[in-house]
C-alpha positions as CSV (number, residue, x, y, z in Angstrom):
1,X,8.3,16.4,3.5
2,X,5.5,15.2,5.8
3,X,3.9,11.9,5.1
4,X,0.8,10.3,6.5
5,X,-0.6,6.9,5.8
6,X,-4.1,6.6,7.1
7,X,-6.6,3.8,7.0
8,X,-10.2,3.9,8.3
9,X,-9.1,2.4,11.6
10,X,-6.1,4.6,12.4
11,X,-3.1,6.6,11.3
12,X,-0.5,3.9,10.4
13,X,2.4,6.2,9.8
14,X,3.1,9.9,10.3
15,X,6.5,11.4,9.9
16,X,9.2,13.0,7.7
17,X,10.4,11.4,4.5
18,X,12.6,12.1,1.6
19,X,10.6,10.1,-0.9
20,X,7.3,8.1,-1.3
21,X,6.9,5.4,-3.9
22,X,3.4,4.0,-4.7
23,X,1.3,2.7,-7.5
24,X,-1.7,4.5,-8.7
25,X,-4.3,3.1,-11.1
26,X,-2.3,5.0,-13.8
27,X,1.1,3.5,-12.9
28,X,4.0,3.9,-10.5
29,X,4.8,7.3,-9.1
30,X,7.5,8.7,-6.7
31,X,7.1,11.9,-4.7
32,X,10.0,14.0,-3.6
33,X,10.2,17.3,-1.7
34,X,8.6,20.2,-3.7
35,X,6.6,17.8,-5.9
36,X,3.8,19.4,-7.9
37,X,0.3,19.0,-6.5
38,X,-1.1,15.6,-7.3
39,X,-4.2,13.5,-6.7
40,X,-4.5,9.9,-7.7
41,X,-6.3,6.6,-7.0
42,X,-4.1,4.0,-5.2
43,X,-3.8,0.5,-6.6
44,X,-3.4,-2.7,-4.6
45,X,0.4,-2.5,-4.2
46,X,3.2,-1.9,-1.7
47,X,4.0,1.7,-0.7
48,X,7.5,2.5,0.3
49,X,8.3,5.5,2.4
50,X,12.0,6.5,2.4
51,X,12.6,8.1,5.8
52,X,15.1,10.9,6.5
53,X,17.3,8.6,8.5
54,X,17.9,6.3,5.5
55,X,15.5,3.5,6.5
56,X,12.2,2.6,4.8
57,X,8.7,2.0,6.0
58,X,6.8,-0.4,3.7
59,X,3.1,-1.0,3.8
60,X,0.6,-3.2,1.9
61,X,-2.0,-0.8,0.5
62,X,-5.3,-2.0,-0.9
63,X,-6.7,1.0,-2.7
64,X,-7.5,4.5,-1.7
65,X,-6.3,8.0,-2.6
66,X,-3.0,9.8,-2.6
67,X,-2.8,13.6,-2.4
68,X,0.3,15.7,-2.6
69,X,0.3,19.4,-1.8
70,X,2.8,21.7,-0.2
71,X,5.5,19.2,0.8
72,X,2.8,16.9,2.3
73,X,1.9,13.4,1.0
74,X,-1.3,11.9,2.4
75,X,-2.2,8.3,1.6
76,X,-5.8,7.6,2.5
77,X,-6.2,3.8,2.1
78,X,-9.3,1.7,2.1
79,X,-7.2,-0.9,3.9
80,X,-3.4,-0.9,4.7
81,X,-0.9,-2.8,6.9
82,X,2.6,-1.9,7.8
83,X,5.2,-4.7,7.1
84,X,5.6,-5.5,10.8
85,X,1.9,-5.9,11.4
86,X,1.2,-8.4,8.6
87,X,0.0,-11.8,9.8
88,X,1.9,-14.0,7.2
89,X,0.0,-17.2,8.0
90,X,-3.4,-15.4,7.6
91,X,-2.1,-13.9,4.3
92,X,-1.1,-17.4,3.1
93,X,-4.6,-18.8,4.0
94,X,-6.2,-15.8,2.2
95,X,-4.1,-16.5,-0.9
96,X,-4.9,-20.2,-0.9
97,X,-8.7,-19.5,-0.4
98,X,-8.6,-16.9,-3.3
99,X,-6.8,-19.4,-5.6
100,X,-9.4,-22.1,-4.8
101,X,-12.3,-19.7,-5.4
102,X,-10.7,-18.6,-8.7
103,X,-10.7,-22.2,-9.9
104,X,-14.4,-22.4,-9.2
105,X,-15.5,-19.1,-10.7
106,X,-13.3,-16.4,-12.2
107,X,-14.6,-13.1,-10.8
108,X,-13.2,-9.7,-9.9
109,X,-13.6,-10.2,-6.2
110,X,-11.5,-13.3,-6.2
111,X,-8.8,-11.7,-8.3
112,X,-8.7,-8.7,-5.9
113,X,-8.5,-11.0,-2.9
114,X,-5.6,-12.8,-4.5
115,X,-3.8,-9.5,-5.3
116,X,-4.3,-8.3,-1.7
117,X,-2.9,-11.5,-0.3
118,X,0.0,-11.4,-2.7
119,X,0.9,-7.8,-1.8
120,X,0.7,-8.7,2.0
121,X,3.1,-11.6,1.5
122,X,5.4,-9.5,-0.7
123,X,5.6,-6.7,1.9
124,X,6.2,-9.2,4.7
125,X,9.0,-10.8,2.7
126,X,7.3,-14.1,2.6
127,X,7.2,-14.7,-1.1
């Protein structure tokens, strides 16, 4: 099946895959060839694209929409980074800043910032 991972800045990934695993706001979901049409809201979570050559492409995805139709999976993300493009030190700084802000005031923006930093570090293998 054809898979595209797109952020507002660019197409991060476009290619053939055997499976895509992501988390929507309703829970985890995996898409295989001939999957029924699907539309869902992406959560802040890693997305794993299993390529036809047996390798994986992993991305930190921070919200957006996933659409499946006709053996095509399109992930339109508000913000996303492929594993190889994540700045681990910047993600660590973001995590520390979010943790500091959460101690001062507990709000949804701080929690989302912390979740995004955690996902970036998880995808980069730095946790």
